[in-house]
C-alpha positions, -999 to 999 in steps of 0.1 A, spaced: 0 0 2 27 24 6 47 13 -22 25 30 -52 30 71 -34 69 65 -31 70 55 -67 51 84 -78 75 104 -56 104 89 -73 89 99 -105 83 134 -98 118 137 -88 130 119 -121 109 143 -143 121 173 -120 159 159 -130 148 154 -167 138 190 -170 174 201 -153 189 179 -173 176 195 -208 187 227 -191 221 217 -190 218 218 -151 239 189 -146 246 193 -108 206 201 -101 196 171 -123 219 150 -103 204 160 -72 171 152 -84 179 117 -96 196 110 -59 162 117 -44 144 97 -71 170 68 -66 166 70 -26 127 64 -31 132 36 -57 164 20 -58 155 -7 -79 150 15 -111 175 11 -138 160 41 -155 171 62 -127 204 53 -128 206 55 -167 192 93 -162 222 100 -133 250 86 -158 237 108 -183 240 138 -158 274 128 -147 287 126 -178 275 157 -187 294 175 -156 324 157 -165 324 129 -141 331 99 -160 340 72 -132 304 77 -115 287 74 -150 304 48 -160 294 32 -125 257 41 -128 256 26 -165 266 -6 -154 243 -5 -122 217 -1 -145 228 -31 -168 230 -54 -138 193 -42 -128 177 -42 -162 201 -68 -183 179 -71 -215 175 -32 -215 195 -14 -245 196 19 -229 218 9 -200 242 -4 -227 239 30 -246 250 50 -214 278 25 -207 290 29 -245 286 70 -244 313 68 -213 339 48 -232 336 69 -260 341 99 -240 371 77 -226 383 70 -260 380 35 -252 368 26 -288 370 -11 -289 351 -11 -256 327 14 -272 321 -10 -300 316 -42 -283 288 -22 -259 271 -8 -291 269 -41 -306 253 -55 -270 229 -27 -274 218 -31 -311 212 -72 -305 186 -58 -280 175 -29 -300 188 -31 -337 169 3 -351 182 26 -321 193 58 -338 212 67 -307 231 37 -305 238 37 -341 253 74 -336 275 63 -311 285 33 -330 295 56 -361 316 83 -339 333 52 -323 342 38 -358 354 72 -372 377 78 -339 388 44 -344 399 51 -383 413 85 -372 434 71 -351 448 44 -373 456 68 -399 475 89 -373 495 64 -358 507 54 -393 511 86 -406 532 93 -374 552 59 -381 558 70 -415 571 102 -404 592 84 -380 606 63 -403 615 92 -433 634 107 -404 651 80 -394 690 82 -410 695 43 -417 726 54 -434 706 77 -459 713 112 -463 695 139 -439 681 158 -469 667 131 -487 648 123 -456 635 156 -450 623 155 -484 605 126 -480 587 137 -447 576 168 -467 561 145 -495 541 123 -462 528 160 -451 520 170 -487 501 135 -495 483 138 -462 469 174 -466 457 161 -500 437 132 -482 425 155 -459 411 179 -488 397 152 -508 380 137 -479 363 170 -474 354 169 -511 337 136 -509 317 150 -477 304 180 -495 297 165 -529 275 140 -522 256 126 -549 216 133 -546 197 105 -529 165 97 -540 143 107 -508 112 85 -521 132 52 -511 134 63 -471 96 73 -470 69 50 -455 42 77 -459 25 98 -488 13 135 -485 -21 130 -498 -35 135 -466 -14 167 -461 -28 181 -496 -63 172 -491 -68 199 -469 -62 234 -477 -36 261 -460 -64 276 -441 -78 245 -429 -43 234 -418 -40 267 -396 -75 266 -382 -64 227 -370 -32 241 -353 -46 270 -338 -86 260 -331 -99 256 -294 -75 234 -271 -47 242 -296 -20 239 -274 -31 208 -258 -40 189 -293 -3 203 -303 18 185 -278 16 154 -297 39 162 -322 27 134 -347 -7 149 -348 7 182 -357 27 168 -387 -2 144 -393 21 112 -392 22 79 -378 47 73 -348 64 49 -373 73 76 -396 110 80 -411 132 106 -403 127 114 -442 89 113 -436 94 138 -411 117 162 -427 96 160 -456 65 164 -442 79 200 -423 92 211 -453 60 208 -473 35 220 -444 56 251 -434 57 259 -469 19 257 -470 12 278 -439 47 299 -439 35 338 -425 49 353 -456 31 335 -482 -3 330 -463 -24 361 -447 -43 343 -420 -43 361 -390 -31 325 -372 -3 318 -395 26 324 -373 8 307 -344 3 277 -369 39 281 -379 53 281 -346 36 248 -336 48 230 -367 86 241 -358 82 230 -322 67 197 -334 96 195 -357 122 204 -332 109 177 -308 112 148 -333 147 157 -342 156 149 -307 159 111 -303 151 110 -268 121 132 -272 107 111 -302 113 77 -284 90 95 -252 63 108 -278 63 72 -294 61 53 -259 33 76 -247 14 70 -282 18 31 -281 9 31 -245 -24 47 -252 -33 23 -279 -24 -6 -261 -49 3 -233 -78 13 -256 -75 -18 -273 -68 -39 -241 -102 -19 -224 -124 -28 -257 -114 -65 -252 -123 -67 -215 -156 -50 -224 -159 -76 -250 -152 -103 -227 -177 -92 -204 -204 -96 -232 -210 -63 -240 -227 -51 -275 -198 -44 -300 -221 -21 -314 -222 0 -278 -186 6 -279 -170 39 -292 -153 42 -325 -119 25 -314 -100 49 -336 -115 81 -321 -115 65 -286 -76 57 -293 -75 95 -308 -90 108 -270 -64 88 -250 -36 100 -265 -44 133 -266 -53 125 -223 -19 110 -223 1 138 -235 -18 164 -216 -11 141 -185 28 139 -192 25 181 -197 8 184 -164 37 161 -149 64 184 -164 49 216 -150 46 203 -114 81 190 -118 91 227 -126 68 240 -99 87 214 -76 120 224 -92 112 262 -84 101 257 -50 136 236 -40 155 267 -58 135 293 -37 137 273 -3 174 269 -13 178 307 -19 159 315 10 184 294 35 213 308 17 200 343 25 192 336 60 225 322 64 242 357 48 220 380 70 230 357 102 267 362 94 264 399 83 240 402 120 271 385 138 296 409 120 277 440 129 273 429 168 313 421 168 319 456 151 295 474 174 311 456 205 348 467 194 333 502 188 320 503 225 353 487 242 371 519 243 341 537 260 337 508 285 375 510 294 371 547 301 344 541 323 358 517 343 391 536 347 364 565 360 351 540 386 384 532 397 394 568 400 364 574 424 369 542 446 405 555 452 393 590 461 365 575 482 392 554 504 401 562 542 429 555 566 421 523 585 418 526 624 418 500 651 379 507 654 374 496 618 398 464 626 376 457 655 346 441 639 321 467 651 296 485 631 282 518 630 252 505 645 267 490 671 287 521 683 252 543 679 240 516 705 266 520 728 267 559 730 228 558 736 235 533 764 260 553 778 236 586 779 207 568 793 227 552 824 244 584 828 210 600 830 198 576 853 226 578 878 241 542 869 271 547 853 285 518 869 262 494 844 281 508 811 308 487 815 291 455 826 289 436 794 
């Protein structure tokens, strides 16, 4: 019963960490991931996220430890291996990076992030081999071995010129790639796009509750979640060409254009795209499962809502809930920041007050010393010469009483009684 709130708190901390990570506030993200791990220490995704934050902050050893911990908790999850490969790439351990990428690809063969890491590792390995070979050639050219020094220098110069030429040619190869037929990489057509006018697209993107509807970037671009990168790129270009504010005089053209651009930016980010795909698949699976459950209970199929409409509504609801969680996480983060700043301000005020009191005490020291000296002078002036009466222990009251008794006995004619005591 108590496990669910703990997991929810952990998810909120994790979401706050994700927001901080996206803003490149890695130390803050690490702090939130720490809270999430304290609440739910067996969740591999929290270790994976903290590994990325450690790597962003430059702490590669801890990033590697968290990646290995994520793999230990979920051995069949590709993300742990992806994090580990990223650390190896940063550490320039290209062989280990390539081996780790192969394991990740065996679990998720088409993962773009892992393929990109593998490509970077392959390029770095090839460049390292080329540099090592060039260095070896230069060393051989500079070794005398009985040859003339001028001939060695000439050979070294030729090697370096050849290396510059190869670098130049490699640049030309990159910039002069042949035109690729983009239709081969398309999985959808653009018929659905051109079935609507520019005005209809603008109204679709700026109508009632447009903000919440546009949270789903695939809906904005009118694409399925299985769309390829080329599908996304082509759809973005064609849709923005239709509704561009410079070409369309509709008052909502600018707002619609910004919505399309935001959707494209989101789908260009592999992690954000993966998050959107997971939300869509989860919502679709939930609706289908619920329909099957109702049919198994004997509900009339005609009484059920249309499955496609139900899926679309569920997807909108899921994206709205996800946005609300993000906002709540930002509020938590702002609250923690504010409390932290308040504590720092209290500490600062306390230090200022202590310094102020110390200065006041130091400033009043001279006055206190002078007052004490005046007091000592007055005491000295009041001192009188000590007599035997002072040493007898007799007080002034005793003396007055003795004088009064003497006067009394004298008046009564009984002087002999004066010295009786």
